[in-house]
DRENLO-695068 format. One line per 5 residues: number of its first residue (from 1); their letters; for each residue x, y, z of N, C-alpha, C. Coordinates in steps of 0.2 Angstrom, whole numbers. Layout:
DRENLO-695068
NUM = a = X/Y/Z/X/Y/Z/X/Y/Z ~ ...
END
This chain:
DRENLO-695068
1 = mvgwv = 107/1125/390/101/1129/392/95/1124/390 ~ 91/1123/395/85/1119/394/78/1123/396 ~ 73/1121/394/66/1124/395/63/1126/389 ~ 58/1130/389/53/1132/384/54/1139/382 ~ 52/1141/376/50/1147/374/43/1147/373
6 = ikaep = 39/1152/376/32/1151/375/29/1158/372 ~ 25/1156/367/22/1161/363/14/1161/366 ~ 11/1167/367/5/1167/370/0/1172/366 ~ -6/1169/365/-11/1173/362/-17/1173/366 ~ -21/1179/367/-27/1179/372/-33/1175/369
11 = getkf = -37/1173/373/-43/1169/371/-47/1167/377 ~ -51/1162/376/-55/1160/382/-57/1152/380 ~ -58/1148/385/-60/1142/384/-65/1140/390 ~ -69/1134/389/-73/1132/394/-69/1126/398 ~ -69/1127/405/-66/1122/409/-71/1115/409
16 = lyhng = -68/1109/408/-71/1103/408/-70/1099/415 ~ -64/1098/416/-62/1094/422/-54/1094/423 ~ -52/1092/429/-45/1092/431/-44/1085/434 ~ -40/1081/430/-37/1075/433/-33/1072/428 ~ -30/1066/429/-26/1064/424/-22/1058/426
21 = vngdd = -17/1055/422/-13/1049/424/-9/1050/430 ~ -7/1057/431/-4/1058/437/-8/1060/443 ~ -15/1060/442/-19/1062/447/-19/1070/448 ~ -15/1073/445/-14/1081/446/-12/1083/439 ~ -15/1081/434/-12/1084/427/-15/1091/426
26 = hpvcm = -14/1093/420/-17/1100/418/-24/1100/417 ~ -28/1105/419/-35/1105/418/-36/1104/410 ~ -42/1101/409/-44/1100/402/-49/1105/400 ~ -48/1109/395/-53/1114/392/-55/1113/386 ~ -61/1116/384/-64/1115/377/-64/1121/374
31 = vnrvd = -63/1121/367/-63/1127/363/-66/1126/356 ~ -69/1130/353/-71/1129/346/-64/1130/342 ~ -63/1125/338/-57/1125/335/-55/1131/330 ~ -60/1135/328/-59/1141/324/-56/1146/329 ~ -57/1146/335/-55/1151/340/-47/1149/342
36 = ipqpg = -44/1144/340/-37/1142/342/-33/1147/337 ~ -28/1151/340/-24/1155/336/-21/1151/330 ~ -20/1154/324/-17/1152/319/-13/1157/315 ~ -7/1156/312/-4/1150/312/0/1148/319 ~ 2/1142/319/5/1140/326/3/1133/328
41 = sfthf = 5/1132/334/4/1125/337/2/1127/344 ~ -4/1130/345/-6/1131/352/-10/1126/355 ~ -7/1122/359/-10/1116/362/-11/1116/370 ~ -10/1122/373/-11/1123/380/-14/1129/381 ~ -19/1129/386/-22/1135/388/-21/1136/396
46 = hwitt = -20/1142/398/-19/1144/405/-24/1150/406 ~ -28/1149/411/-33/1154/413/-30/1159/417 ~ -33/1165/418/-31/1170/422/-35/1171/428 ~ -33/1175/433/-37/1176/439/-39/1184/439 ~ -43/1186/444/-45/1193/445/-39/1197/447
51 = tssgp = -33/1194/449/-27/1198/451/-22/1198/445 ~ -24/1195/439/-20/1196/433/-19/1203/431 ~ -14/1205/428/-13/1211/425/-17/1211/418 ~ -20/1217/416/-24/1218/410/-31/1218/411 ~ -35/1221/407/-42/1222/407/-46/1216/408
56 = raatv = -44/1211/405/-48/1204/405/-49/1201/412 ~ -45/1203/417/-45/1201/423/-52/1202/426 ~ -55/1208/424/-61/1210/427/-67/1205/425 ~ -66/1201/419/-71/1197/417/-71/1190/419 ~ -66/1188/424/-65/1182/426/-71/1180/431
61 = paacd = -75/1174/429/-80/1172/433/-77/1170/440 ~ -81/1171/446/-79/1169/452/-77/1162/453 ~ -81/1157/449/-79/1150/449/-72/1149/446 ~ -70/1153/442/-63/1152/438/-58/1156/442 ~ -59/1160/447/-54/1164/450/-50/1159/455
66 = rnnas = -46/1155/453/-42/1150/457/-35/1150/455 ~ -31/1149/460/-24/1150/459/-20/1143/457 ~ -24/1137/457/-21/1131/455/-27/1127/452 ~ -25/1122/447/-29/1119/443/-34/1114/448 ~ -32/1111/453/-36/1107/457/-42/1111/460
71 = qledq = -41/1117/461/-46/1121/464/-52/1122/459 ~ -51/1122/453/-56/1123/448/-62/1118/449 ~ -60/1112/450/-65/1107/451/-67/1105/458 ~ -62/1106/462/-63/1103/469/-66/1108/474 ~ -66/1114/473/-68/1119/478/-74/1123/475
76 = pptav = -80/1123/479/-86/1127/477/-84/1135/477 ~ -87/1138/472/-91/1136/467/-87/1132/461 ~ -89/1127/459/-85/1123/454/-85/1127/447 ~ -79/1127/444/-78/1130/437/-81/1126/431 ~ -83/1120/433/-85/1115/427/-90/1119/423
81 = dftsp = -89/1119/416/-94/1122/411/-94/1130/411 ~ -89/1133/415/-88/1140/415/-83/1142/409 ~ -84/1147/406/-79/1150/401/-75/1155/405 ~ -68/1154/404/-64/1159/407/-59/1162/402 ~ -57/1168/403/-52/1171/399/-45/1169/401
86 = gwflq = -40/1169/396/-33/1167/398/-29/1167/391 ~ -24/1163/391/-19/1163/386/-19/1156/382 ~ -19/1156/376/-17/1150/372/-9/1150/371 ~ -6/1145/373/1/1144/373/4/1140/368 ~ 9/1142/364/13/1138/360/19/1137/363
91 = itave = 21/1131/364/27/1129/369/32/1126/364 ~ 38/1129/364/44/1126/360/50/1125/365 ~ 52/1119/365/58/1117/369/64/1119/366 ~ 69/1122/370/75/1125/368/80/1119/366 ~ 80/1114/370/85/1108/370/81/1102/372
96 = efafq = 84/1097/371/81/1090/373/82/1090/381 ~ 77/1088/385/77/1087/392/72/1082/394 ~ 72/1081/401/66/1077/404/62/1081/408 ~ 56/1081/407/51/1085/411/47/1081/416 ~ 48/1083/422/44/1079/428/38/1083/430
101 = hgnev = 33/1080/429/26/1083/431/22/1078/435 ~ 21/1079/442/18/1074/446/23/1068/447 ~ 20/1062/446/24/1056/446/27/1054/439 ~ 26/1058/434/28/1056/428/34/1060/425 ~ 39/1057/422/44/1060/419/43/1059/411
106 = apvcs = 43/1064/407/42/1064/400/48/1067/396 ~ 50/1063/391/56/1066/387/53/1071/383 ~ 57/1077/382/55/1082/378/60/1083/373 ~ 59/1083/366/64/1085/361/64/1092/360 ~ 69/1095/357/69/1102/355/64/1103/349
111 = gidna = 61/1109/349/56/1111/344/49/1111/347 ~ 44/1112/343/37/1112/346/36/1106/350 ~ 33/1108/356/31/1103/361/24/1102/361 ~ 21/1097/358/14/1097/359/11/1091/363 ~ 16/1089/368/14/1083/372/15/1085/380
116 = ahlnl = 19/1089/382/20/1090/389/15/1094/392 ~ 11/1098/388/6/1103/391/0/1103/388 ~ -2/1097/384/-8/1097/380/-14/1097/385 ~ -19/1102/384/-25/1102/388/-31/1105/384 ~ -31/1105/378/-36/1107/374/-40/1102/370
121 = nhfil = -47/1102/371/-51/1098/367/-55/1103/363 ~ -57/1101/357/-61/1106/352/-67/1103/351 ~ -72/1108/349/-78/1106/346/-80/1110/340 ~ -84/1107/336/-86/1111/330/-93/1113/330 ~ -94/1120/329/-101/1123/329/-105/1120/323
END
């Protein structure tokens, strides 16, 4: 069995940009480090849309109501500098495997995976 076990905690981040070494990497978000859930190793954030289940879907700004990451920056209205609700994710690999994302293949070791889906920058108030 390969893949990840994902633990999720609700939160919000500010969208900065979407690009990367693959040309289509994960969107980069900014968060105040005190807002990253603890304890844990939450290194990935995924936004929600207005069609997501739960009451936070009603708070999604129109600019952030996109189904894929490239649309956050490339389609007007741009989501740059907008804060969106979503989920902080802690990703734990079940077994060692190779993860293909875009044109890149990354080795993943079993245990906490802080490399395959890293997309958080933090700032200090």
